[in-house]
TIVO-2410 file (N, C-alpha, C; in nm, 3 decimals):
# residues 192
REC num residu      c1      c2      c3 atome chaine
REC   1      G   1.405   1.161  -1.306     N      A
REC   1      G   1.442   1.271  -1.216    CA      A
REC   1      G   1.344   1.295  -1.105     C      A
REC   2      M   1.234   1.222  -1.092     N      A
REC   2      M   1.141   1.239  -0.989    CA      A
REC   2      M   1.184   1.161  -0.864     C      A
REC   3      R   1.177   1.225  -0.746     N      A
REC   3      R   1.210   1.161  -0.626    CA      A
REC   3      R   1.098   1.071  -0.582     C      A
REC   4      I   1.122   0.944  -0.544     N      A
REC   4      I   1.033   0.846  -0.493    CA      A
REC   4      I   1.083   0.780  -0.369     C      A
REC   5      P   1.002   0.720  -0.290     N      A
REC   5      P   1.050   0.652  -0.170    CA      A
REC   5      P   1.130   0.532  -0.194     C      A
REC   6      N   1.214   0.493  -0.107     N      A
REC   6      N   1.276   0.360  -0.115    CA      A
REC   6      N   1.166   0.265  -0.106     C      A
REC   7      A   1.169   0.150  -0.190     N      A
REC   7      A   1.053   0.055  -0.189    CA      A
REC   7      A   1.107  -0.077  -0.239     C      A
REC   8      S   1.023  -0.178  -0.219     N      A
REC   8      S   1.037  -0.314  -0.269    CA      A
REC   8      S   0.905  -0.374  -0.302     C      A
REC   9      C   0.901  -0.453  -0.410     N      A
REC   9      C   0.778  -0.524  -0.447    CA      A
REC   9      C   0.775  -0.659  -0.385     C      A
REC  10      A   0.653  -0.707  -0.348     N      A
REC  10      A   0.626  -0.836  -0.294    CA      A
REC  10      A   0.527  -0.906  -0.383     C      A
REC  11      S   0.553  -1.029  -0.422     N      A
REC  11      S   0.460  -1.106  -0.505    CA      A
REC  11      S   0.348  -1.172  -0.422     C      A
REC  12      S   0.355  -1.169  -0.289     N      A
REC  12      S   0.246  -1.223  -0.202    CA      A
REC  12      S   0.250  -1.164  -0.074     C      A
REC  13      A   0.143  -1.178   0.000     N      A
REC  13      A   0.142  -1.129   0.144    CA      A
REC  13      A   0.247  -1.192   0.231     C      A
REC  14      E   0.270  -1.320   0.203     N      A
REC  14      E   0.367  -1.395   0.281    CA      A
REC  14      E   0.516  -1.342   0.248     C      A
REC  15      D   0.533  -1.296   0.137     N      A
REC  15      D   0.667  -1.238   0.093    CA      A
REC  15      D   0.689  -1.100   0.149     C      A
REC  16      A   0.580  -1.021   0.188     N      A
REC  16      A   0.590  -0.884   0.215    CA      A
REC  16      A   0.687  -0.855   0.333     C      A
REC  17      P   0.690  -0.925   0.444     N      A
REC  17      P   0.774  -0.895   0.553    CA      A
REC  17      P   0.923  -0.896   0.515     C      A
REC  18      S   0.962  -0.992   0.435     N      A
REC  18      S   1.102  -0.999   0.385    CA      A
REC  18      S   1.141  -0.891   0.302     C      A
REC  19      K   1.048  -0.831   0.228     N      A
REC  19      K   1.078  -0.716   0.141    CA      A
REC  19      K   1.094  -0.588   0.225     C      A
REC  20      A   1.038  -0.582   0.341     N      A
REC  20      A   1.050  -0.466   0.432    CA      A
REC  20      A   1.187  -0.467   0.504     C      A
REC  21      T   1.256  -0.577   0.500     N      A
REC  21      T   1.378  -0.597   0.574    CA      A
REC  21      T   1.483  -0.493   0.545     C      A
REC  22      G   1.504  -0.458   0.419     N      A
REC  22      G   1.604  -0.364   0.381    CA      A
REC  22      G   1.563  -0.218   0.383     C      A
REC  23      L   1.444  -0.199   0.425     N      A
REC  23      L   1.382  -0.056   0.432    CA      A
REC  23      L   1.386  -0.014   0.578     C      A
REC  24      T   1.350   0.122   0.595     N      A
REC  24      T   1.348   0.182   0.722    CA      A
REC  24      T   1.204   0.210   0.761     C      A
REC  25      A   1.158   0.166   0.882     N      A
REC  25      A   1.022   0.194   0.931    CA      A
REC  25      A   1.010   0.336   0.958     C      A
REC  26      P   0.893   0.394   0.958     N      A
REC  26      P   0.759   0.323   0.937    CA      A
REC  26      P   0.742   0.290   0.787     C      A
REC  27      F   0.665   0.187   0.755     N      A
REC  27      F   0.643   0.146   0.624    CA      A
REC  27      F   0.494   0.181   0.579     C      A
REC  28      V   0.478   0.182   0.443     N      A
REC  28      V   0.357   0.189   0.380    CA      A
REC  28      V   0.341   0.062   0.292     C      A
REC  29      V   0.224   0.002   0.300     N      A
REC  29      V   0.192  -0.114   0.213    CA      A
REC  29      V   0.084  -0.071   0.121     C      A
REC  30      K   0.103  -0.097  -0.010     N      A
REC  30      K   0.002  -0.064  -0.114    CA      A
REC  30      K  -0.029  -0.188  -0.194     C      A
REC  31      G  -0.145  -0.212  -0.218     N      A
REC  31      G  -0.193  -0.318  -0.314    CA      A
REC  31      G  -0.166  -0.268  -0.455     C      A
REC  32      M  -0.100  -0.351  -0.537     N      A
REC  32      M  -0.066  -0.305  -0.675    CA      A
REC  32      M  -0.178  -0.335  -0.773     C      A
REC  33      G  -0.182  -0.254  -0.878     N      A
REC  33      G  -0.282  -0.276  -0.983    CA      A
REC  33      G  -0.412  -0.205  -0.974     C      A
REC  34      L  -0.418  -0.119  -0.874     N      A
REC  34      L  -0.545  -0.039  -0.848    CA      A
REC  34      L  -0.515   0.113  -0.875     C      A
REC  35      A  -0.605   0.180  -0.945     N      A
REC  35      A  -0.590   0.321  -0.973    CA      A
REC  35      A  -0.620   0.409  -0.848     C      A
REC  36      H  -0.725   0.362  -0.772     N      A
REC  36      H  -0.771   0.441  -0.650    CA      A
REC  36      H  -0.755   0.348  -0.534     C      A
REC  37      K  -0.629   0.339  -0.478     N      A
REC  37      K  -0.601   0.249  -0.374    CA      A
REC  37      K  -0.674   0.282  -0.244     C      A
REC  38      S  -0.677   0.401  -0.211     N      A
REC  38      S  -0.744   0.442  -0.079    CA      A
REC  38      S  -0.883   0.395  -0.073     C      A
REC  39      E  -0.961   0.423  -0.181     N      A
REC  39      E  -1.103   0.387  -0.183    CA      A
REC  39      E  -1.117   0.235  -0.177     C      A
REC  40      A  -1.025   0.152  -0.222     N      A
REC  40      A  -1.030   0.008  -0.226    CA      A
REC  40      A  -0.968  -0.051  -0.098     C      A
REC  41      G  -0.929   0.034  -0.004     N      A
REC  41      G  -0.870  -0.020   0.119    CA      A
REC  41      G  -0.742  -0.087   0.099     C      A
REC  42      A  -0.663  -0.041  -0.004     N      A
REC  42      A  -0.536  -0.098  -0.046    CA      A
REC  42      A  -0.413  -0.014  -0.005     C      A
REC  43      V  -0.424   0.070   0.092     N      A
REC  43      V  -0.317   0.147   0.151    CA      A
REC  43      V  -0.312   0.137   0.291     C      A
REC  44      R  -0.207   0.103   0.356     N      A
REC  44      R  -0.191   0.109   0.501    CA      A
REC  44      R  -0.064   0.181   0.531     C      A
REC  45      V  -0.066   0.282   0.621     N      A
REC  45      V   0.048   0.365   0.652    CA      A
REC  45      V   0.095   0.348   0.797     C      A
REC  46      G   0.210   0.392   0.823     N      A
REC  46      G   0.266   0.396   0.957    CA      A
REC  46      G   0.295   0.264   1.025     C      A
REC  47      L   0.329   0.160   0.943     N      A
REC  47      L   0.352   0.028   0.996    CA      A
REC  47      L   0.494   0.014   1.044     C      A
REC  48      Q   0.503  -0.043   1.158     N      A
REC  48      Q   0.640  -0.047   1.230    CA      A
REC  48      Q   0.713  -0.176   1.221     C      A
REC  49      T   0.648  -0.283   1.192     N      A
REC  49      T   0.714  -0.418   1.191    CA      A
REC  49      T   0.678  -0.495   1.062     C      A
REC  50      G   0.764  -0.602   1.041     N      A
REC  50      G   0.735  -0.698   0.928    CA      A
REC  50      G   0.602  -0.765   0.948     C      A
REC  51      E   0.572  -0.795   1.075     N      A
REC  51      E   0.443  -0.863   1.100    CA      A
REC  51      E   0.324  -0.768   1.070     C      A
REC  52      A   0.340  -0.646   1.103     N      A
REC  52      A   0.225  -0.547   1.062    CA      A
REC  52      A   0.218  -0.531   0.915     C      A
REC  53      V   0.330  -0.537   0.846     N      A
REC  53      V   0.331  -0.528   0.701    CA      A
REC  53      V   0.260  -0.648   0.637     C      A
REC  54      Q   0.279  -0.767   0.688     N      A
REC  54      Q   0.219  -0.890   0.639    CA      A
REC  54      Q   0.069  -0.887   0.670     C      A
REC  55      D   0.031  -0.852   0.795     N      A
REC  55      D  -0.108  -0.836   0.829    CA      A
REC  55      D  -0.186  -0.739   0.735     C      A
REC  56      A  -0.127  -0.630   0.705     N      A
REC  56      A  -0.183  -0.530   0.617    CA      A
REC  56      A  -0.208  -0.587   0.475     C      A
REC  57      A  -0.096  -0.661   0.426     N      A
REC  57      A  -0.112  -0.718   0.294    CA      A
REC  57      A  -0.217  -0.823   0.286     C      A
REC  58      I  -0.228  -0.904   0.389     N      A
REC  58      I  -0.334  -1.010   0.396    CA      A
REC  58      I  -0.466  -0.951   0.386     C      A
REC  59      A  -0.489  -0.836   0.455     N      A
REC  59      A  -0.616  -0.774   0.452    CA      A
REC  59      A  -0.664  -0.715   0.328     C      A
REC  60      M  -0.568  -0.700   0.230     N      A
REC  60      M  -0.595  -0.635   0.103    CA      A
REC  60      M  -0.627  -0.744  -0.004     C      A
REC  61      D  -0.723  -0.708  -0.092     N      A
REC  61      D  -0.764  -0.808  -0.197    CA      A
REC  61      D  -0.678  -0.782  -0.318     C      A
REC  62      C  -0.546  -0.808  -0.309     N      A
REC  62      C  -0.450  -0.791  -0.411    CA      A
REC  62      C  -0.357  -0.913  -0.424     C      A
REC  63      E  -0.292  -0.923  -0.536     N      A
REC  63      E  -0.198  -1.033  -0.559    CA      A
REC  63      E  -0.052  -0.987  -0.533     C      A
REC  64      S  -0.028  -0.866  -0.548     N      A
REC  64      S   0.116  -0.815  -0.529    CA      A
REC  64      S   0.105  -0.684  -0.454     C      A
REC  65      F   0.221  -0.650  -0.395     N      A
REC  65      F   0.225  -0.541  -0.303    CA      A
REC  65      F   0.352  -0.452  -0.318     C      A
REC  66      L   0.341  -0.325  -0.290     N      A
REC  66      L   0.454  -0.233  -0.289    CA      A
REC  66      L   0.476  -0.198  -0.141     C      A
REC  67      I   0.599  -0.221  -0.086     N      A
REC  67      I   0.627  -0.177   0.050    CA      A
REC  67      I   0.730  -0.067   0.038     C      A
REC  68      E   0.696   0.047   0.099     N      A
REC  68      E   0.769   0.168   0.084    CA      A
REC  68      E   0.811   0.219   0.219     C      A
REC  69      E   0.918   0.293   0.221     N      A
REC  69      E   0.943   0.372   0.345    CA      A
REC  69      E   0.849   0.493   0.347     C      A
REC  70      M   0.788   0.517   0.458     N      A
REC  70      M   0.692   0.625   0.463    CA      A
REC  70      M   0.759   0.761   0.466     C      A
REC  71      V   0.705   0.850   0.383     N      A
REC  71      V   0.767   0.987   0.383    CA      A
REC  71      V   0.708   1.057   0.496     C      A
REC  72      Q   0.790   1.123   0.580     N      A
REC  72      Q   0.746   1.181   0.701    CA      A
REC  72      Q   0.774   1.337   0.691     C      A
REC  73      G   0.708   1.414   0.776     N      A
REC  73      G   0.728   1.560   0.786    CA      A
REC  73      G   0.652   1.633   0.674     C      A
REC  74      A   0.551   1.587   0.627     N      A
REC  74      A   0.477   1.643   0.511    CA      A
REC  74      A   0.419   1.789   0.563     C      A
REC  75      V   0.441   1.886   0.483     N      A
REC  75      V   0.382   2.020   0.500    CA      A
REC  75      V   0.249   2.009   0.427     C      A
REC  76      I   0.241   1.959   0.303     N      A
REC  76      I   0.124   1.952   0.224    CA      A
REC  76      I   0.140   1.842   0.118     C      A
REC  77      E   0.032   1.781   0.078     N      A
REC  77      E   0.027   1.685  -0.031    CA      A
REC  77      E  -0.027   1.758  -0.147     C      A
REC  78      L   0.039   1.743  -0.255     N      A
REC  78      L   0.002   1.810  -0.383    CA      A
REC  78      L  -0.031   1.708  -0.489     C      A
REC  79      L  -0.117   1.751  -0.587     N      A
REC  79      L  -0.141   1.675  -0.703    CA      A
REC  79      L  -0.067   1.740  -0.816     C      A
REC  80      L   0.004   1.663  -0.899     N      A
REC  80      L   0.066   1.709  -1.023    CA      A
REC  80      L   0.011   1.613  -1.133     C      A
REC  81      A  -0.051   1.672  -1.234     N      A
REC  81      A  -0.107   1.586  -1.341    CA      A
REC  81      A  -0.083   1.658  -1.480     C      A
REC  82      V  -0.065   1.573  -1.569     N      A
REC  82      V  -0.059   1.627  -1.709    CA      A
REC  82      V  -0.148   1.542  -1.788     C      A
REC  83      T  -0.236   1.610  -1.870     N      A
REC  83      T  -0.330   1.538  -1.956    CA      A
REC  83      T  -0.313   1.595  -2.093     C      A
REC  84      L  -0.335   1.511  -2.193     N      A
REC  84      L  -0.330   1.553  -2.333    CA      A
REC  84      L  -0.464   1.601  -2.373     C      A
REC  85      D  -0.471   1.735  -2.404     N      A
REC  85      D  -0.598   1.798  -2.450    CA      A
REC  85      D  -0.587   1.815  -2.592     C      A
REC  86      A  -0.700   1.778  -2.666     N      A
REC  86      A  -0.696   1.785  -2.815    CA      A
REC  86      A  -0.681   1.928  -2.865     C      A
REC  87      A  -0.727   2.027  -2.793     N      A
REC  87      A  -0.716   2.166  -2.836    CA      A
REC  87      A  -0.589   2.235  -2.789     C      A
REC  88      H  -0.541   2.197  -2.675     N      A
REC  88      H  -0.425   2.273  -2.621    CA      A
REC  88      H  -0.292   2.200  -2.608     C      A
REC  89      G  -0.298   2.075  -2.633     N      A
REC  89      G  -0.175   1.988  -2.610    CA      A
REC  89      G  -0.166   1.941  -2.468     C      A
REC  90      Y  -0.049   1.932  -2.412     N      A
REC  90      Y  -0.033   1.888  -2.272    CA      A
REC  90      Y  -0.060   1.996  -2.179     C      A
REC  91      V  -0.151   1.971  -2.082     N      A
REC  91      V  -0.190   2.060  -1.981    CA      A
REC  91      V  -0.149   2.009  -1.841     C      A
REC  92      L  -0.079   2.088  -1.765     N      A
REC  92      L  -0.035   2.061  -1.627    CA      A
REC  92      L  -0.143   2.115  -1.534     C      A
REC  93      T  -0.180   2.030  -1.442     N      A
REC  93      T  -0.265   2.066  -1.336    CA      A
REC  93      T  -0.191   2.048  -1.203     C      A
REC  94      I  -0.193   2.151  -1.119     N      A
REC  94      I  -0.123   2.145  -0.994    CA      A
REC  94      I  -0.219   2.200  -0.885     C      A
REC  95      G  -0.221   2.134  -0.762     N      A
REC  95      G  -0.304   2.179  -0.663    CA      A
REC  95      G  -0.302   2.084  -0.544     C      A
REC  96      A  -0.406   2.105  -0.457     N      A
REC  96      A  -0.422   2.028  -0.337    CA      A
REC  96      A  -0.437   1.873  -0.382     C      A
REC  97      G  -0.365   1.792  -0.310     N      A
REC  97      G  -0.356   1.649  -0.343    CA      A
REC  97      G  -0.392   1.555  -0.232     C      A
REC  98      G  -0.354   1.434  -0.249     N      A
REC  98      G  -0.382   1.326  -0.151    CA      A
REC  98      G  -0.527   1.302  -0.144     C      A
REC  99      T  -0.578   1.271  -0.024     N      A
REC  99      T  -0.720   1.239  -0.009    CA      A
REC  99      T  -0.803   1.371  -0.013     C      A
REC 100      Q  -0.741   1.492  -0.021     N      A
REC 100      Q  -0.811   1.616  -0.029    CA      A
REC 100      Q  -0.844   1.660  -0.178     C      A
REC 101      T  -0.795   1.592  -0.276     N      A
REC 101      T  -0.807   1.635  -0.413    CA      A
REC 101      T  -0.952   1.665  -0.452     C      A
REC 102      E  -1.031   1.559  -0.434     N      A
REC 102      E  -1.176   1.580  -0.480    CA      A
REC 102      E  -1.252   1.672  -0.384     C      A
REC 103      L  -1.220   1.664  -0.252     N      A
REC 103      L  -1.284   1.741  -0.152    CA      A
REC 103      L  -1.264   1.889  -0.170     C      A
REC 104      L  -1.138   1.935  -0.190     N      A
REC 104      L  -1.106   2.069  -0.196    CA      A
REC 104      L  -1.120   2.129  -0.332     C      A
REC 105      Q  -1.099   2.054  -0.437     N      A
REC 105      Q  -1.100   2.096  -0.579    CA      A
REC 105      Q  -1.029   2.226  -0.589     C      A
REC 106      D  -0.904   2.225  -0.551     N      A
REC 106      D  -0.819   2.350  -0.548    CA      A
REC 106      D  -0.701   2.327  -0.638     C      A
REC 107      T  -0.726   2.363  -0.768     N      A
REC 107      T  -0.619   2.338  -0.863    CA      A
REC 107      T  -0.603   2.456  -0.958     C      A
REC 108      A  -0.487   2.460  -1.023     N      A
REC 108      A  -0.467   2.553  -1.133    CA      A
REC 108      A  -0.405   2.481  -1.248     C      A
REC 109      S  -0.437   2.527  -1.372     N      A
REC 109      S  -0.386   2.449  -1.492    CA      A
REC 109      S  -0.300   2.539  -1.581     C      A
REC 110      L  -0.206   2.486  -1.644     N      A
REC 110      L  -0.116   2.563  -1.736    CA      A
REC 110      L  -0.080   2.474  -1.850     C      A
REC 111      V  -0.065   2.533  -1.969     N      A
REC 111      V  -0.024   2.456  -2.086    CA      A
REC 111      V   0.130   2.445  -2.089     C      A
REC 112      L   0.169   2.319  -2.117     N      A
REC 112      L   0.328   2.294  -2.122    CA      A
REC 112      L   0.378   2.353  -2.252     C      A
REC 113      P   0.506   2.393  -2.249     N      A
REC 113      P   0.598   2.386  -2.140    CA      A
REC 113      P   0.578   2.500  -2.039     C      A
REC 114      V   0.619   2.484  -1.918     N      A
REC 114      V   0.606   2.581  -1.808    CA      A
REC 114      V   0.741   2.624  -1.758     C      A
REC 115      T   0.752   2.740  -1.703     N      A
REC 115      T   0.876   2.786  -1.642    CA      A
REC 115      T   0.846   2.781  -1.481     C      A
REC 116      E   0.952   2.801  -1.410     N      A
REC 116      E   0.942   2.802  -1.264    CA      A
REC 116      E   0.852   2.930  -1.222     C      A
REC 117      A   0.868   3.039  -1.293     N      A
REC 117      A   0.781   3.157  -1.268    CA      A
REC 117      A   0.641   3.126  -1.293     C      A
REC 118      D   0.609   3.051  -1.399     N      A
REC 118      D   0.468   3.015  -1.432    CA      A
REC 118      D   0.406   2.937  -1.317     C      A
REC 119      V   0.487   2.836  -1.267     N      A
REC 119      V   0.432   2.749  -1.166    CA      A
REC 119      V   0.419   2.825  -1.032     C      A
REC 120      T   0.514   2.915  -1.001     N      A
REC 120      T   0.501   2.997  -0.881    CA      A
REC 120      T   0.375   3.087  -0.886     C      A
REC 121      Q   0.345   3.142  -0.997     N      A
REC 121      Q   0.222   3.229  -1.021    CA      A
REC 121      Q   0.104   3.138  -1.003     C      A
REC 122      A   0.101   3.024  -1.064     N      A
REC 122      A  -0.020   2.934  -1.054    CA      A
REC 122      A  -0.033   2.894  -0.903     C      A
REC 123      L   0.067   2.858  -0.837     N      A
REC 123      L   0.056   2.819  -0.695    CA      A
REC 123      L  -0.002   2.935  -0.612     C      A
REC 124      S   0.029   3.049  -0.649     N      A
REC 124      S  -0.027   3.169  -0.561    CA      A
REC 124      S  -0.170   3.183  -0.573     C      A
REC 125      T  -0.235   3.121  -0.678     N      A
REC 125      T  -0.382   3.138  -0.692    CA      A
REC 125      T  -0.455   3.037  -0.613     C      A
REC 126      L  -0.390   2.932  -0.559     N      A
REC 126      L  -0.451   2.831  -0.477    CA      A
REC 126      L  -0.501   2.862  -0.342     C      A
REC 127      R  -0.612   2.817  -0.302     N      A
REC 127      R  -0.656   2.846  -0.159    CA      A
REC 127      R  -0.558   2.788  -0.054     C      A
REC 128      C  -0.493   2.683  -0.091     N      A
REC 128      C  -0.395   2.623  -0.002    CA      A
REC 128      C  -0.253   2.688  -0.012     C      A
REC 129      A  -0.241   2.789  -0.084     N      A
REC 129      A  -0.111   2.855  -0.103    CA      A
REC 129      A  -0.047   2.901   0.026     C      A
REC 130      P  -0.119   2.944   0.131     N      A
REC 130      P  -0.056   2.984   0.250    CA      A
REC 130      P   0.022   2.873   0.327     C      A
REC 131      L  -0.018   2.757   0.299     N      A
REC 131      L   0.058   2.637   0.364    CA      A
REC 131      L   0.198   2.622   0.298     C      A
REC 132      L   0.212   2.664   0.174     N      A
REC 132      L   0.338   2.633   0.098    CA      A
REC 132      L   0.453   2.711   0.161     C      A
REC 133      D   0.426   2.828   0.214     N      A
REC 133      D   0.539   2.906   0.274    CA      A
REC 133      D   0.543   2.904   0.430     C      A
REC 134      G   0.456   2.824   0.485     N      A
REC 134      G   0.453   2.813   0.630    CA      A
REC 134      G   0.332   2.895   0.677     C      A
REC 135      F   0.233   2.832   0.735     N      A
REC 135      F   0.118   2.904   0.786    CA      A
REC 135      F   0.123   2.898   0.941     C      A
REC 136      R   0.097   3.014   0.997     N      A
REC 136      R   0.103   3.041   1.140    CA      A
REC 136      R   0.219   2.970   1.214     C      A
REC 137      G   0.335   3.003   1.154     N      A
REC 137      G   0.460   2.962   1.220    CA      A
REC 137      G   0.502   2.818   1.185     C      A
REC 138      A   0.427   2.754   1.106     N      A
REC 138      A   0.477   2.622   1.051    CA      A
REC 138      A   0.580   2.636   0.946     C      A
REC 139      Q   0.656   2.528   0.929     N      A
REC 139      Q   0.756   2.532   0.822    CA      A
REC 139      Q   0.685   2.528   0.688     C      A
REC 140      G   0.751   2.593   0.587     N      A
REC 140      G   0.706   2.588   0.444    CA      A
REC 140      G   0.768   2.474   0.371     C      A
REC 141      I   0.727   2.459   0.246     N      A
REC 141      I   0.788   2.357   0.165    CA      A
REC 141      I   0.922   2.405   0.102     C      A
REC 142      D   0.986   2.305   0.050     N      A
REC 142      D   1.107   2.334  -0.031    CA      A
REC 142      D   1.065   2.359  -0.167     C      A
REC 143      R   1.053   2.487  -0.206     N      A
REC 143      R   1.002   2.531  -0.336    CA      A
REC 143      R   1.088   2.480  -0.451     C      A
REC 144      A   1.225   2.471  -0.430     N      A
REC 144      A   1.311   2.435  -0.538    CA      A
REC 144      A   1.283   2.280  -0.560     C      A
REC 145      A   1.267   2.203  -0.457     N      A
REC 145      A   1.229   2.063  -0.473    CA      A
REC 145      A   1.100   2.041  -0.550     C      A
REC 146      L   1.001   2.129  -0.519     N      A
REC 146      L   0.872   2.120  -0.593    CA      A
REC 146      L   0.897   2.152  -0.740     C      A
REC 147      W   0.975   2.255  -0.773     N      A
REC 147      W   1.002   2.287  -0.906    CA      A
REC 147      W   1.075   2.171  -0.980     C      A
REC 148      R   1.167   2.111  -0.914     N      A
REC 148      R   1.243   1.995  -0.970    CA      A
REC 148      R   1.145   1.885  -1.009     C      A
REC 149      A   1.041   1.858  -0.924     N      A
REC 149      A   0.940   1.757  -0.949    CA      A
REC 149      A   0.854   1.801  -1.064     C      A
REC 150      V   0.815   1.929  -1.080     N      A
REC 150      V   0.732   1.972  -1.190    CA      A
REC 150      V   0.817   1.960  -1.318     C      A
REC 151      D   0.939   2.006  -1.315     N      A
REC 151      D   1.022   2.005  -1.428    CA      A
REC 151      D   1.053   1.859  -1.476     C      A
REC 152      A   1.078   1.772  -1.388     N      A
REC 152      A   1.092   1.633  -1.419    CA      A
REC 152      A   0.973   1.578  -1.490     C      A
REC 153      L   0.854   1.604  -1.436     N      A
REC 153      L   0.733   1.551  -1.498    CA      A
REC 153      L   0.717   1.609  -1.639     C      A
REC 154      Q   0.736   1.738  -1.655     N      A
REC 154      Q   0.724   1.797  -1.789    CA      A
REC 154      Q   0.831   1.740  -1.885     C      A
REC 155      A   0.944   1.722  -1.833     N      A
REC 155      A   1.051   1.665  -1.917    CA      A
REC 155      A   1.019   1.520  -1.969     C      A
REC 156      Y   0.952   1.439  -1.878     N      A
REC 156      Y   0.916   1.310  -1.915    CA      A
REC 156      Y   0.803   1.320  -2.020     C      A
REC 157      V   0.708   1.400  -2.003     N      A
REC 157      V   0.599   1.408  -2.092    CA      A
REC 157      V   0.642   1.458  -2.230     C      A
REC 158      I   0.731   1.555  -2.231     N      A
REC 158      I   0.782   1.609  -2.359    CA      A
REC 158      I   0.865   1.507  -2.427     C      A
REC 159      A   0.948   1.434  -2.351     N      A
REC 159      A   1.035   1.334  -2.419    CA      A
REC 159      A   0.956   1.217  -2.471     C      A
REC 160      H   0.836   1.194  -2.426     N      A
REC 160      H   0.750   1.085  -2.479    CA      A
REC 160      H   0.627   1.142  -2.546     C      A
REC 161      H   0.642   1.262  -2.603     N      A
REC 161      H   0.526   1.331  -2.669    CA      A
REC 161      H   0.456   1.236  -2.773     C      A
REC 162      G   0.329   1.231  -2.759     N      A
REC 162      G   0.247   1.155  -2.850    CA      A
REC 162      G   0.223   1.009  -2.803     C      A
REC 163      R   0.304   0.974  -2.696     N      A
REC 163      R   0.285   0.839  -2.653    CA      A
REC 163      R   0.230   0.839  -2.502     C      A
REC 164      I   0.214   0.953  -2.448     N      A
REC 164      I   0.153   0.969  -2.314    CA      A
REC 164      I   0.020   1.045  -2.325     C      A
REC 165      Q  -0.080   0.982  -2.268     N      A
REC 165      Q  -0.211   1.040  -2.259    CA      A
REC 165      Q  -0.234   1.118  -2.133     C      A
REC 166      E  -0.181   1.061  -2.025     N      A
REC 166      E  -0.202   1.120  -1.891    CA      A
REC 166      E  -0.101   1.068  -1.795     C      A
REC 167      V  -0.060   1.162  -1.704     N      A
REC 167      V   0.021   1.125  -1.588    CA      A
REC 167      V  -0.027   1.198  -1.470     C      A
REC 168      E  -0.062   1.118  -1.363     N      A
REC 168      E  -0.110   1.185  -1.244    CA      A
REC 168      E  -0.016   1.130  -1.130     C      A
REC 169      I   0.042   1.230  -1.060     N      A
REC 169      I   0.119   1.208  -0.935    CA      A
REC 169      I   0.031   1.263  -0.824     C      A
REC 170      N  -0.010   1.163  -0.742     N      A
REC 170      N  -0.103   1.205  -0.632    CA      A
REC 170      N  -0.102   1.102  -0.519     C      A
REC 171      P  -0.025   1.141  -0.415     N      A
REC 171      P   0.019   1.267  -0.377    CA      A
REC 171      P   0.167   1.283  -0.408     C      A
REC 172      L   0.203   1.409  -0.425     N      A
REC 172      L   0.349   1.452  -0.418    CA      A
REC 172      L   0.360   1.509  -0.279     C      A
REC 173      I   0.431   1.444  -0.196     N      A
REC 173      I   0.454   1.488  -0.052    CA      A
REC 173      I   0.559   1.599  -0.047     C      A
REC 174      C   0.525   1.711  -0.014     N      A
REC 174      C   0.613   1.819   0.000    CA      A
REC 174      C   0.650   1.849   0.147     C      A
REC 175      T   0.777   1.849   0.178     N      A
REC 175      T   0.827   1.866   0.312    CA      A
REC 175      T   0.921   1.988   0.305     C      A
REC 176      P   0.973   2.031   0.427     N      A
REC 176      P   1.062   2.147   0.428    CA      A
REC 176      P   1.194   2.128   0.344     C      A
REC 177      N   1.219   2.003   0.310     N      A
REC 177      N   1.347   1.984   0.236    CA      A
REC 177      N   1.335   1.883   0.123     C      A
REC 178      D   1.211   1.849   0.080     N      A
REC 178      D   1.200   1.747  -0.033    CA      A
REC 178      D   1.066   1.761  -0.096     C      A
REC 179      A   1.048   1.697  -0.207     N      A
REC 179      A   0.921   1.675  -0.274    CA      A
REC 179      A   0.922   1.534  -0.329     C      A
REC 180      V   0.843   1.443  -0.280     N      A
REC 180      V   0.852   1.301  -0.321    CA      A
REC 180      V   0.722   1.250  -0.368     C      A
REC 181      A   0.729   1.187  -0.482     N      A
REC 181      A   0.611   1.127  -0.549    CA      A
REC 181      A   0.588   0.996  -0.481     C      A
REC 182      V   0.478   0.976  -0.418     N      A
REC 182      V   0.447   0.848  -0.347    CA      A
REC 182      V   0.348   0.762  -0.419     C      A
REC 183      D   0.282   0.822  -0.523     N      A
REC 183      D   0.191   0.741  -0.605    CA      A
REC 183      D   0.172   0.803  -0.738     C      A
REC 184      A   0.161   0.724  -0.845     N      A
REC 184      A   0.158   0.780  -0.973    CA      A
REC 184      A   0.072   0.681  -1.066     C      A
REC 185      L   0.005   0.743  -1.157     N      A
REC 185      L  -0.069   0.676  -1.262    CA      A
REC 185      L  -0.028   0.723  -1.397     C      A
REC 186      I   0.013   0.642  -1.486     N      A
REC 186      I   0.056   0.682  -1.613    CA      A
REC 186      I  -0.026   0.603  -1.720     C      A
REC 187      V  -0.091   0.679  -1.812     N      A
REC 187      V  -0.166   0.623  -1.916    CA      A
REC 187      V  -0.095   0.648  -2.053     C      A
REC 188      K  -0.052   0.540  -2.105     N      A
REC 188      K   0.018   0.552  -2.235    CA      A
REC 188      K  -0.076   0.518  -2.354     C      A
REC 189      G  -0.039   0.565  -2.469     N      A
REC 189      G  -0.115   0.538  -2.587    CA      A
REC 189      G  -0.082   0.631  -2.695     C      A
REC 190      E  -0.077   0.579  -2.820     N      A
REC 190      E  -0.041   0.667  -2.941    CA      A
REC 190      E  -0.152   0.764  -2.961     C      A
REC 191      L  -0.117   0.880  -3.015     N      A
REC 191      L  -0.223   0.974  -3.056    CA      A
REC 191      L  -0.302   0.926  -3.174     C      A
REC 192      A  -0.433   0.949  -3.177     N      A
REC 192      A  -0.514   0.897  -3.289    CA      A
REC 192      A  -0.489   0.981  -3.415     C      A
***
């Protein structure tokens, strides 16, 4: 139920331009198999041509690549994460995301399951909250789309209870009319 960009996988840098053919520019190229792609130089955004896609892939130290349509019109990038806590069960963390996650450290945490009202209240505690509804005349986010993303994440975790240790969606790009998960890390494992 989570919205993701249209994408295609390439098994080599030489294969990357052909995988971009059925997609709409601008493109994003990501090296696969890395938890922190930005730090490893394995993300390139705003690419307009197949040649640029191939050049970006060649410059990455990766064996395979994800070519995505770039999500445009972001109001804010958010972090959605669920971790399994021994004392509390599954805990949802929501807050400032993307490359700002560690810098801003602006998050709120809730024990699952959560309601839309719980999430709305948690969001109101964030320093970045004014951006969500439009700051200084800017457009706000689609709050219904954000709730659908949170609800899809919690439904996934609950449906796989005991087999999921952690899920991190970062960033969830929130626009005036959508919320799209553009990167995710899922750690599976049985409970001890």
